[in-house]
Backbone as CSV, one residue per row, in Angstrom:
resi,resn,N_x,N_y,N_z,CA_x,CA_y,CA_z,C_x,C_y,C_z
1,MET,7.895,-0.250,-5.772,6.673,0.424,-5.408,6.916,1.423,-4.252
2,ARG,6.303,2.577,-4.388,6.446,3.603,-3.372,5.224,3.607,-2.482
3,LEU,5.420,3.600,-1.176,4.343,3.499,-0.233,4.416,4.598,0.805
4,VAL,3.288,4.903,1.446,3.222,5.860,2.515,2.485,5.236,3.695
5,ASP,3.069,5.279,4.855,2.395,4.917,6.108,1.727,6.174,6.626
6,THR,0.432,6.244,6.550,-0.287,7.477,6.854,-0.664,7.654,8.297
7,HIS,-0.229,6.721,9.186,-0.620,6.848,10.583,0.302,5.999,11.431
8,ALA,1.258,6.631,12.101,2.196,5.912,12.972,2.550,6.776,14.150
9,HIS,2.638,6.165,15.321,3.011,6.881,16.542,4.500,6.696,16.758
10,LEU,5.290,7.429,15.967,6.717,7.266,15.983,7.370,7.617,17.284
11,ASP,6.713,8.481,18.082,7.265,8.831,19.407,7.300,7.645,20.329
12,ASP,6.558,6.578,20.062,6.562,5.367,20.864,7.364,4.246,20.280
13,VAL,8.055,4.490,19.160,8.804,3.440,18.477,10.271,3.521,18.843
14,PRO,10.831,2.456,19.479,12.269,2.461,19.832,13.135,2.232,18.596
15,ASP,14.405,2.605,18.727,15.415,2.413,17.678,14.921,2.951,16.342
16,LEU,14.472,4.207,16.387,13.773,4.783,15.201,14.656,4.831,13.960
17,PRO,15.932,5.205,14.018,16.738,5.257,12.789,16.729,3.899,12.047
18,SER,16.896,2.803,12.772,16.917,1.466,12.159,15.531,1.152,11.612
19,VAL,14.478,1.497,12.370,13.125,1.202,11.926,12.803,1.921,10.631
20,LEU,13.202,3.157,10.523,12.879,3.931,9.304,13.759,3.476,8.142
21,ASP,14.982,3.072,8.395,15.805,2.499,7.317,15.169,1.250,6.764
22,LYS,14.689,0.373,7.650,14.013,-0.849,7.168,12.745,-0.525,6.384
23,ALA,12.016,0.501,6.812,10.842,0.901,6.095,11.183,1.367,4.684
24,ALA,12.234,2.175,4.562,12.669,2.638,3.246,13.051,1.475,2.359
25,GLY,13.652,0.461,2.981,14.078,-0.706,2.229,12.888,-1.498,1.654
26,ARG,11.720,-1.303,2.214,10.516,-1.956,1.700,9.628,-1.010,0.889
27,GLY,10.188,0.114,0.529,9.477,1.045,-0.348,8.663,2.139,0.335
28,VAL,8.787,2.223,1.670,8.023,3.253,2.352,8.750,4.594,2.266
29,MET,8.203,5.471,1.465,8.862,6.753,1.152,8.569,7.849,2.177
30,ALA,7.475,7.662,2.943,7.079,8.725,3.884,6.203,8.113,4.964
31,VAL,6.253,8.734,6.114,5.416,8.340,7.262,4.751,9.594,7.798
32,VAL,3.426,9.565,8.011,2.739,10.598,8.705,2.737,10.226,10.190
33,ALA,3.504,10.984,10.966,3.633,10.706,12.414,2.577,11.468,13.169
34,VAL,1.799,10.795,13.979,0.681,11.385,14.651,0.943,11.591,16.119
35,GLY,0.397,12.668,16.658,0.484,12.929,18.110,-0.831,12.622,18.787
36,SER,-0.793,12.414,20.078,-2.004,12.094,20.815,-2.179,12.905,22.083
37,ASP,-1.120,13.607,22.527,-1.215,14.479,23.712,-0.036,15.459,23.642
38,MET,0.142,16.284,24.669,1.169,17.299,24.630,2.543,16.727,24.445
39,GLU,2.894,15.705,25.211,4.242,15.112,25.148,4.478,14.506,23.758
40,SER,3.545,13.736,23.277,3.763,13.073,22.002,3.750,14.068,20.881
41,ASN,2.968,15.145,20.980,2.986,16.191,19.967,4.384,16.848,19.881
42,ARG,4.964,17.150,21.035,6.305,17.737,21.036,7.315,16.805,20.392
43,LYS,7.246,15.509,20.810,8.223,14.541,20.279,8.017,14.335,18.779
44,THR,6.773,14.372,18.326,6.483,14.181,16.904,7.098,15.302,16.095
45,LEU,6.993,16.542,16.546,7.629,17.649,15.832,9.139,17.465,15.844
46,GLU,9.721,17.020,16.937,11.179,16.818,16.982,11.607,15.751,15.964
47,ILE,10.873,14.670,15.921,11.220,13.567,14.991,11.101,14.038,13.569
48,ALA,10.039,14.761,13.253,9.886,15.263,11.877,11.045,16.187,11.508
49,GLY,11.549,16.956,12.461,12.677,17.846,12.191,13.933,17.064,11.872
50,LEU,14.065,15.848,12.375,15.223,15.033,12.124,15.157,14.328,10.765
51,TYR,13.935,14.193,10.222,13.748,13.471,8.961,12.886,14.282,8.000
52,PRO,13.378,15.480,7.644,12.575,16.300,6.705,12.349,15.621,5.371
53,GLY,11.156,15.743,4.861,10.812,15.104,3.610,10.522,13.626,3.712
54,ARG,10.654,13.076,4.914,10.378,11.643,5.133,9.330,11.436,6.203
55,VAL,9.434,12.149,7.276,8.435,12.108,8.357,7.672,13.411,8.365
56,PHE,6.360,13.292,8.262,5.487,14.475,8.193,4.582,14.469,9.432
57,PRO,4.606,15.535,10.235,3.917,15.508,11.516,2.432,15.891,11.430
58,ALA,1.682,15.222,12.300,0.292,15.607,12.578,0.165,15.717,14.103
59,LEU,-0.511,16.756,14.557,-0.682,16.975,15.999,-2.131,16.751,16.379
60,GLY,-2.326,16.068,17.524,-3.700,15.788,17.909,-3.895,15.654,19.401
61,LEU,-5.089,15.219,19.761,-5.443,14.928,21.165,-6.394,13.768,21.130
62,HIS,-5.893,12.621,21.495,-6.695,11.376,21.452,-7.728,11.379,22.572
63,PRO,-8.936,10.864,22.285,-9.948,10.872,23.368,-9.511,10.099,24.604
64,TRP,-8.633,9.108,24.479,-8.141,8.405,25.656,-7.416,9.340,26.613
65,GLU,-6.793,10.387,26.063,-5.974,11.296,26.894,-6.840,12.220,27.715
66,LEU,-8.129,12.250,27.499,-8.988,13.183,28.253,-9.215,12.711,29.679
67,THR,-8.796,11.494,29.966,-8.885,11.015,31.381,-7.823,11.663,32.222
68,ASN,-6.809,12.269,31.619,-5.692,12.829,32.370,-5.802,14.354,32.447
69,GLY,-6.745,14.871,33.171,-6.842,16.300,33.366,-8.006,16.942,32.686
70,GLY,-8.748,16.189,31.863,-9.979,16.684,31.281,-9.837,17.951,30.473
71,GLU,-10.751,18.897,30.724,-10.844,20.086,29.912,-9.622,20.992,30.047
72,ALA,-9.034,21.020,31.239,-7.871,21.919,31.440,-6.699,21.469,30.576
73,VAL,-6.413,20.170,30.586,-5.329,19.627,29.773,-5.660,19.792,28.313
74,ALA,-6.920,19.568,27.942,-7.321,19.734,26.565,-7.042,21.158,26.066
75,GLY,-7.303,22.121,26.912,-7.063,23.515,26.496,-5.596,23.763,26.166
76,LEU,-4.700,23.237,26.951,-3.268,23.404,26.711,-2.872,22.728,25.392
77,ALA,-3.379,21.522,25.157,-3.067,20.806,23.947,-3.608,21.531,22.726
78,LEU,-4.793,22.028,22.815,-5.431,22.744,21.697,-4.596,24.010,21.357
79,ALA,-4.154,24.706,22.371,-3.319,25.899,22.139,-2.013,25.522,21.460
80,PHE,-1.391,24.434,21.895,-0.129,23.998,21.287,-0.310,23.610,19.833
81,ILE,-1.385,22.905,19.537,-1.659,22.523,18.161,-1.836,23.741,17.279
82,GLU,-2.613,24.715,17.755,-2.839,25.887,16.908,-1.533,26.702,16.749
83,GLU,-0.749,26.791,17.768,0.530,27.516,17.690,1.473,26.905,16.637
84,ASN,1.352,25.588,16.452,2.272,24.891,15.558,1.599,24.408,14.282
85,ILE,0.441,24.932,13.972,-0.363,24.384,12.866,0.323,24.531,11.531
86,SER,1.174,25.535,11.361,1.859,25.733,10.081,2.898,24.654,9.809
87,ARG,3.257,23.916,10.841,4.334,22.888,10.733,3.779,21.500,10.411
88,VAL,2.449,21.327,10.368,1.887,20.003,10.279,1.131,19.797,8.982
89,VAL,0.953,18.492,8.640,0.202,18.156,7.434,-1.249,17.764,7.760
90,ALA,-1.517,17.597,9.068,-2.880,17.200,9.460,-3.073,17.434,10.946
91,VAL,-4.328,17.378,11.385,-4.671,17.391,12.792,-5.107,15.969,13.136
92,GLY,-4.369,15.332,14.074,-4.678,13.989,14.438,-3.609,13.356,15.302
93,GLU,-3.894,12.481,16.058,-5.096,11.677,16.055,-6.142,12.326,16.970
94,VAL,-7.345,12.431,16.473,-8.463,13.022,17.236,-9.654,12.100,17.078
95,GLY,-10.735,12.408,17.802,-11.939,11.614,17.600,-12.772,11.349,18.798
96,LEU,-13.552,10.270,18.700,-14.450,9.840,19.758,-14.215,8.363,20.048
97,ASP,-14.422,7.975,21.278,-14.307,6.574,21.660,-15.357,6.266,22.698
98,TYR,-16.306,5.381,22.338,-17.451,5.085,23.204,-17.267,3.751,23.954
99,LYS,-16.052,3.276,24.085,-15.842,2.111,24.929,-16.347,2.444,26.326
100,LYS,-17.103,1.566,26.937,-17.828,1.858,28.161,-16.956,2.429,29.253
101,GLU,-15.784,1.792,29.435,-14.902,2.219,30.528,-14.421,3.648,30.321
102,LEU,-14.169,3.998,29.061,-13.675,5.361,28.776,-14.793,6.390,28.958
103,VAL,-15.977,6.045,28.484,-17.120,6.990,28.606,-17.408,7.263,30.083
104,ARG,-17.247,6.258,30.934,-17.481,6.474,32.361,-16.496,7.505,32.935
105,GLU,-15.292,7.520,32.407,-14.267,8.421,32.916,-14.326,9.819,32.293
106,THR,-14.664,9.882,31.002,-14.618,11.178,30.316,-15.994,11.754,30.008
107,GLY,-16.950,10.915,29.717,-18.247,11.364,29.308,-18.264,11.756,27.831
108,LYS,-19.373,11.537,27.148,-19.470,11.855,25.729,-19.441,13.353,25.479
109,GLU,-19.994,14.126,26.423,-20.059,15.602,26.214,-18.680,16.183,26.118
110,LEU,-17.780,15.786,27.003,-16.383,16.297,26.949,-15.739,15.857,25.640
111,GLN,-15.888,14.627,25.286,-15.292,14.176,24.010,-15.796,14.977,22.834
112,HIS,-17.090,15.221,22.779,-17.669,16.009,21.696,-17.125,17.421,21.664
113,MET,-17.064,18.018,22.856,-16.586,19.406,22.920,-15.163,19.536,22.405
114,VAL,-14.314,18.642,22.848,-12.894,18.668,22.439,-12.767,18.430,20.956
115,LEU,-13.496,17.419,20.451,-13.423,17.176,19.007,-13.900,18.345,18.191
116,GLU,-14.981,18.995,18.618,-15.476,20.154,17.905,-14.444,21.261,17.853
117,ARG,-13.706,21.479,18.936,-12.684,22.518,18.961,-11.508,22.163,18.062
118,LEU,-11.145,20.855,18.041,-10.083,20.419,17.161,-10.464,20.558,15.694
119,LEU,-11.703,20.211,15.377,-12.212,20.356,14.022,-12.273,21.803,13.590
120,ASP,-12.567,22.688,14.542,-12.582,24.109,14.225,-11.179,24.589,13.836
121,ILE,-10.151,24.111,14.559,-8.785,24.494,14.200,-8.442,23.952,12.801
122,ALA,-8.766,22.673,12.575,-8.474,22.088,11.250,-9.182,22.820,10.144
123,GLY,-10.414,23.183,10.374,-11.186,23.888,9.318,-10.609,25.275,9.057
124,ARG,-10.244,26.018,10.098,-9.754,27.364,9.886,-8.395,27.390,9.173
125,TYR,-7.615,26.336,9.349,-6.292,26.278,8.717,-6.210,25.299,7.553
126,ASP,-7.381,24.799,7.132,-7.477,23.921,5.977,-6.574,22.709,6.086
127,LYS,-6.653,21.989,7.204,-5.907,20.769,7.447,-6.842,19.585,7.471
128,PRO,-6.428,18.459,6.893,-7.215,17.225,7.066,-7.155,16.743,8.490
129,VAL,-8.141,15.921,8.882,-8.138,15.379,10.235,-8.070,13.862,10.176
130,LEU,-7.392,13.277,11.152,-7.238,11.832,11.290,-8.120,11.377,12.431
131,VAL,-9.162,10.642,12.116,-10.274,10.447,13.036,-10.321,9.039,13.613
132,HIS,-10.299,8.946,14.921,-10.517,7.721,15.674,-12.021,7.728,16.037
133,SER,-12.712,6.577,15.738,-14.156,6.575,15.908,-14.694,5.286,16.462
134,ARG,-13.980,4.670,17.368,-14.399,3.358,17.886,-15.767,3.399,18.590
135,TYR,-16.703,2.594,18.116,-18.051,2.544,18.608,-18.807,3.857,18.540
136,ALA,-18.249,4.809,17.807,-18.833,6.170,17.702,-18.842,6.584,16.244
137,TRP,-19.040,5.641,15.354,-18.812,5.881,13.919,-19.727,6.986,13.409
138,ARG,-21.013,6.906,13.654,-21.959,7.874,13.123,-21.766,9.250,13.792
139,ASP,-21.582,9.272,15.083,-21.400,10.565,15.763,-20.136,11.258,15.285
140,ALA,-19.038,10.506,15.114,-17.802,11.127,14.643,-17.982,11.692,13.250
141,LEU,-18.624,10.914,12.383,-18.860,11.436,11.028,-19.732,12.667,11.037
142,ASN,-20.794,12.660,11.852,-21.690,13.814,11.906,-20.947,15.067,12.374
143,LEU,-20.105,14.935,13.375,-19.348,16.089,13.851,-18.378,16.618,12.792
144,VAL,-17.713,15.722,12.081,-16.793,16.136,11.028,-17.579,16.893,9.944
145,GLN,-18.684,16.314,9.520,-19.470,16.965,8.453,-20.028,18.304,8.898
146,ARG,-20.512,18.385,10.116,-21.077,19.655,10.593,-19.997,20.740,10.700
147,SER,-18.769,20.307,10.969,-17.683,21.285,11.134,-17.309,21.991,9.837
148,GLY,-17.616,21.345,8.736,-17.232,21.937,7.429,-15.816,21.524,7.008
149,VAL,-15.137,20.699,7.790,-13.811,20.215,7.374,-13.941,19.480,6.053
150,GLN,-13.096,19.809,5.136,-13.207,19.263,3.778,-12.579,17.901,3.614
151,GLN,-11.503,17.607,4.382,-10.785,16.342,4.230,-10.631,15.645,5.559
152,ALA,-10.937,14.347,5.581,-10.795,13.565,6.796,-10.454,12.135,6.458
153,VAL,-9.765,11.488,7.376,-9.436,10.069,7.268,-10.030,9.346,8.455
154,PHE,-10.854,8.307,8.170,-11.395,7.515,9.232,-10.494,6.311,9.407
155,HIS,-9.695,6.365,10.457,-8.596,5.470,10.708,-9.103,4.148,11.332
156,TRP,-8.612,3.021,10.753,-8.958,1.687,11.300,-10.458,1.514,11.433
157,PHE,-11.200,1.794,10.402,-12.668,1.812,10.439,-13.215,0.398,10.509
158,THR,-14.141,0.196,11.429,-14.818,-1.107,11.539,-16.358,-0.926,11.689
159,GLY,-16.813,0.243,11.333,-18.237,0.543,11.514,-19.115,0.034,10.413
160,PRO,-20.378,0.348,10.480,-21.373,-0.193,9.514,-21.219,0.417,8.125
161,THR,-21.738,-0.336,7.151,-21.643,0.091,5.779,-22.341,1.414,5.548
162,SER,-23.455,1.672,6.233,-24.185,2.929,6.027,-23.314,4.136,6.372
163,VAL,-22.535,4.044,7.443,-21.647,5.160,7.810,-20.485,5.281,6.839
164,LEU,-19.950,4.143,6.439,-18.859,4.143,5.476,-19.314,4.801,4.176
165,ARG,-20.493,4.433,3.704,-21.001,4.988,2.456,-21.161,6.498,2.589
166,SER,-21.662,6.969,3.715,-21.795,8.412,3.909,-20.458,9.110,3.925
167,ALA,-19.474,8.490,4.548,-18.132,9.105,4.585,-17.534,9.219,3.209
168,VAL,-17.656,8.138,2.427,-17.127,8.147,1.066,-17.851,9.177,0.219
169,GLU,-19.156,9.246,0.323,-19.906,10.219,-0.429,-19.559,11.663,-0.066
170,ALA,-19.095,11.865,1.181,-18.645,13.196,1.602,-17.240,13.516,1.133
171,GLY,-16.572,12.527,0.513,-15.243,12.767,0.002,-14.133,12.437,0.987
172,TYR,-14.466,11.709,2.069,-13.472,11.377,3.078,-12.810,10.045,2.718
173,PHE,-11.737,9.752,3.467,-10.900,8.595,3.244,-11.038,7.574,4.391
174,LEU,-10.680,6.343,4.053,-10.530,5.288,5.052,-9.104,4.772,4.965
175,SER,-8.475,4.441,6.105,-7.120,3.892,6.080,-7.121,2.439,6.518
176,ALA,-6.487,1.584,5.730,-6.384,0.165,6.014,-5.167,-0.112,6.866
177,THR,-5.348,-0.962,7.899,-4.300,-1.333,8.840,-3.942,-2.804,8.685
178,PRO,-2.901,-3.293,9.405,-2.601,-4.696,9.380,-3.743,-5.597,9.857
179,ALA,-4.724,-5.025,10.540,-5.887,-5.814,10.995,-6.718,-6.310,9.825
180,CYS,-6.532,-5.777,8.656,-7.329,-6.267,7.501,-6.923,-7.680,7.120
181,ALA,-5.883,-8.232,7.773,-5.505,-9.613,7.541,-6.463,-10.571,8.245
182,TYR,-7.196,-10.115,9.264,-8.008,-11.029,10.069,-9.315,-10.465,10.579
183,HIS,-9.459,-9.146,10.685,-10.667,-8.578,11.306,-11.743,-8.422,10.231
184,GLN,-12.818,-9.159,10.387,-13.815,-9.235,9.313,-14.469,-7.901,9.007
185,GLU,-14.789,-7.132,10.048,-15.448,-5.824,9.791,-14.477,-4.837,9.118
186,HIS,-13.228,-4.893,9.496,-12.264,-4.015,8.842,-12.042,-4.476,7.393
187,ARG,-11.962,-5.802,7.152,-11.824,-6.307,5.802,-13.009,-5.886,4.928
188,ARG,-14.227,-5.959,5.487,-15.399,-5.526,4.714,-15.308,-4.063,4.380
189,ALA,-14.871,-3.236,5.326,-14.784,-1.802,5.079,-13.757,-1.519,3.958
190,VAL,-12.625,-2.227,4.004,-11.610,-2.042,2.967,-12.177,-2.457,1.609
191,LYS,-12.875,-3.548,1.568,-13.447,-4.028,0.287,-14.456,-3.046,-0.259
192,GLU,-15.221,-2.386,0.609,-16.304,-1.511,0.166,-15.811,-0.114,-0.143
193,THR,-14.611,0.247,0.245,-14.106,1.566,0.009,-13.484,1.682,-1.389
194,PRO,-13.893,2.626,-2.188,-13.302,2.770,-3.505,-11.801,3.070,-3.382
195,LEU,-11.030,2.624,-4.380,-9.601,2.730,-4.328,-9.147,4.195,-4.207
196,ASP,-9.904,5.109,-4.819,-9.514,6.486,-4.765,-9.844,7.175,-3.417
197,ARG,-10.386,6.401,-2.465,-10.668,6.898,-1.129,-9.923,6.135,-0.059
198,LEU,-8.891,5.364,-0.472,-8.230,4.443,0.423,-6.763,4.842,0.659
199,LEU,-6.346,4.710,1.945,-4.960,4.911,2.358,-4.455,3.681,3.070
200,LEU,-3.141,3.607,3.278,-2.514,2.526,4.044,-1.881,3.061,5.293
201,GLU,-1.899,2.279,6.349,-1.269,2.701,7.619,-0.879,1.488,8.439
202,THR,-0.072,1.747,9.479,0.284,0.663,10.416,-0.168,0.937,11.848
203,ASP,-0.411,2.196,12.196,-0.706,2.562,13.593,0.406,2.077,14.517
204,SER,1.606,2.020,14.022,2.774,1.597,14.856,2.798,2.414,16.134
205,PRO,3.159,1.789,17.270,3.626,0.416,17.451,2.553,-0.551,18.002
206,VAL,1.351,-0.531,17.437,0.284,-1.422,17.891,0.693,-2.887,17.615
207,TYR,0.233,-3.789,18.460,0.400,-5.218,18.232,-0.822,-5.765,17.490
208,TYR,-0.603,-6.555,16.493,-1.659,-7.160,15.680,-1.573,-8.671,15.784
209,ARG,-2.705,-9.308,15.632,-2.734,-10.771,15.589,-1.855,-11.251,14.417
210,GLY,-1.007,-12.247,14.697,-0.179,-12.803,13.651,1.237,-12.217,13.607
211,LEU,1.408,-11.051,14.254,2.751,-10.471,14.397,3.307,-10.825,15.768
212,ASP,4.580,-11.202,15.826,5.188,-11.555,17.109,5.890,-10.346,17.730
213,ARG,5.551,-9.160,17.249,6.210,-7.931,17.734,5.244,-6.771,17.432
214,ALA,5.609,-5.597,17.887,4.831,-4.412,17.576,4.968,-4.072,16.102
215,ALA,3.915,-3.507,15.534,3.965,-3.090,14.125,4.980,-1.975,13.944
216,ARG,5.563,-1.959,12.735,6.543,-0.952,12.326,6.117,-0.392,10.959
217,PRO,6.572,0.786,10.600,6.192,1.354,9.284,6.467,0.423,8.121
218,ALA,7.496,-0.401,8.186,7.769,-1.343,7.100,6.623,-2.304,6.868
219,ASP,5.794,-2.525,7.879,4.667,-3.448,7.740,3.575,-2.906,6.820
220,VAL,3.666,-1.678,6.409,2.685,-1.168,5.464,2.757,-1.945,4.156
221,ALA,3.928,-2.542,3.863,4.052,-3.384,2.655,3.129,-4.593,2.798
222,GLY,3.035,-5.165,3.990,2.105,-6.259,4.213,0.648,-5.841,4.099
223,VAL,0.344,-4.619,4.551,-1.032,-4.099,4.386,-1.360,-3.986,2.935
224,LEU,-0.379,-3.501,2.123,-0.605,-3.434,0.677,-1.017,-4.778,0.129
225,GLY,-0.306,-5.831,0.491,-0.630,-7.144,-0.035,-2.010,-7.613,0.361
226,GLU,-2.418,-7.363,1.633,-3.752,-7.749,2.072,-4.830,-6.967,1.335
227,VAL,-4.626,-5.658,1.170,-5.627,-4.850,0.454,-5.774,-5.295,-0.964
228,ALA,-4.655,-5.557,-1.622,-4.693,-6.021,-3.007,-5.491,-7.331,-3.112
229,ALA,-5.242,-8.258,-2.185,-5.987,-9.509,-2.185,-7.492,-9.331,-1.922
230,ILE,-7.811,-8.476,-0.941,-9.209,-8.212,-0.633,-9.938,-7.586,-1.830
231,LYS,-9.288,-6.726,-2.530,-9.964,-6.012,-3.647,-9.766,-6.676,-4.990
232,GLY,-8.943,-7.754,-5.013,-8.702,-8.470,-6.256,-7.963,-7.630,-7.298
233,LEU,-7.019,-6.831,-6.851,-6.286,-5.945,-7.721,-4.794,-6.229,-7.621
234,PRO,-3.999,-5.867,-8.675,-2.550,-6.022,-8.561,-2.011,-5.110,-7.480
235,PRO,-1.036,-5.585,-6.717,-0.412,-4.721,-5.695,0.137,-3.407,-6.263
236,GLU,0.662,-3.460,-7.465,1.207,-2.222,-8.095,0.123,-1.195,-8.262
237,GLN,-1.070,-1.608,-8.620,-2.165,-0.643,-8.799,-2.617,-0.043,-7.484
238,VAL,-2.659,-0.878,-6.440,-3.048,-0.397,-5.125,-1.975,0.567,-4.570
239,ALA,-0.730,0.186,-4.774,0.377,1.067,-4.285,0.339,2.420,-4.964
240,GLU,0.192,2.407,-6.269,0.188,3.698,-7.002,-0.987,4.563,-6.581
241,ALA,-2.167,3.944,-6.441,-3.343,4.730,-6.050,-3.273,5.255,-4.662
242,THR,-2.897,4.410,-3.681,-2.889,4.853,-2.283,-1.771,5.874,-2.037
243,THR,-0.654,5.736,-2.705,0.419,6.737,-2.539,0.005,8.085,-3.161
244,ALA,-0.657,8.033,-4.305,-1.158,9.271,-4.903,-2.216,9.916,-4.002
245,ASN,-3.077,9.092,-3.425,-4.105,9.592,-2.483,-3.435,10.309,-1.309
246,SER,-2.381,9.667,-0.745,-1.692,10.236,0.407,-1.009,11.540,0.043
247,ALA,-0.306,11.535,-1.095,0.424,12.743,-1.490,-0.510,13.888,-1.711
248,GLY,-1.666,13.619,-2.311,-2.632,14.684,-2.579,-3.291,15.191,-1.309
249,LEU,-3.703,14.277,-0.457,-4.413,14.671,0.761,-3.502,15.520,1.679
250,PHE,-2.291,15.028,1.916,-1.386,15.666,2.888,-0.420,16.652,2.242
251,LYS,-0.516,16.812,0.913,0.360,17.718,0.182,1.820,17.365,0.389
252,LEU,2.134,16.089,0.221,3.462,15.567,0.433,4.308,15.720,-0.836
253,LYS,5.542,16.105,-0.660,6.520,16.126,-1.745,7.453,14.919,-1.506
254,LEU,7.199,13.833,-2.186,7.934,12.626,-1.953,9.231,12.638,-2.757
255,SER,10.301,12.136,-2.150,11.588,12.107,-2.798,12.200,10.732,-2.714
256,GLU,13.150,10.460,-3.585,13.861,9.188,-3.577,15.014,9.207,-2.584
257,GLY,15.631,8.079,-2.333,16.849,8.077,-1.491,16.623,7.371,-0.174
258,HIS,17.519,7.655,0.753,17.500,6.953,2.044,17.054,7.902,3.149
259,TRP,16.696,7.294,4.292,16.259,8.082,5.442,17.393,8.921,5.997
260,ARG,18.621,8.460,5.929,19.728,9.166,6.582,20.787,9.537,5.535
């Protein structure tokens, strides 16, 4: 089975050659590597250059990073993303985060302004967006829809069914993470998302319950098994569908062989 990890922070993953070899050994044919600030965006482009046809870069500005310099830093990151937009398959990770501690430091207005500018870039260059929407599910969806962006992925979604239904009706995607092994709201979202709107991801190197180490792209094979069980479908069917979804959304040309 051929798999795609559609969301991994490879710039934070140590011993990357070994990690990617192990991923290939479990059928992971491609990884979408996401950026979250200026430094990680630069590193993500460098990593993608080392693994052409295997690692596909996305550049973004995570709402958590707005605590480090606010609007001024955001402006530099936005300029860098637009300068390198022809090299990426998506804009991400971007979004909103309404965790109380973060909102106290950044404010919702700044988060909205930055996301709107990122969505404008994605829309003008016809790039999908990878959306973080913790506790901000409806607002994030509304901003994406108002922007006119045609393709979006709601990453690690745990929001209400009403928002999920609206996202699916708009033609957007949801990505399943290793948390679908235990997180009831995420499991519900995976179950309710049609297979043709579903992707797989690890969000490496996040730690998940049940893993004694940080997640790695190879763990997307475990996500496949959990999704298949949740939806009551053969793993082969889920693998074929989610890989086709990924290839179509990100315009990936997947190839056989090894990482190195």
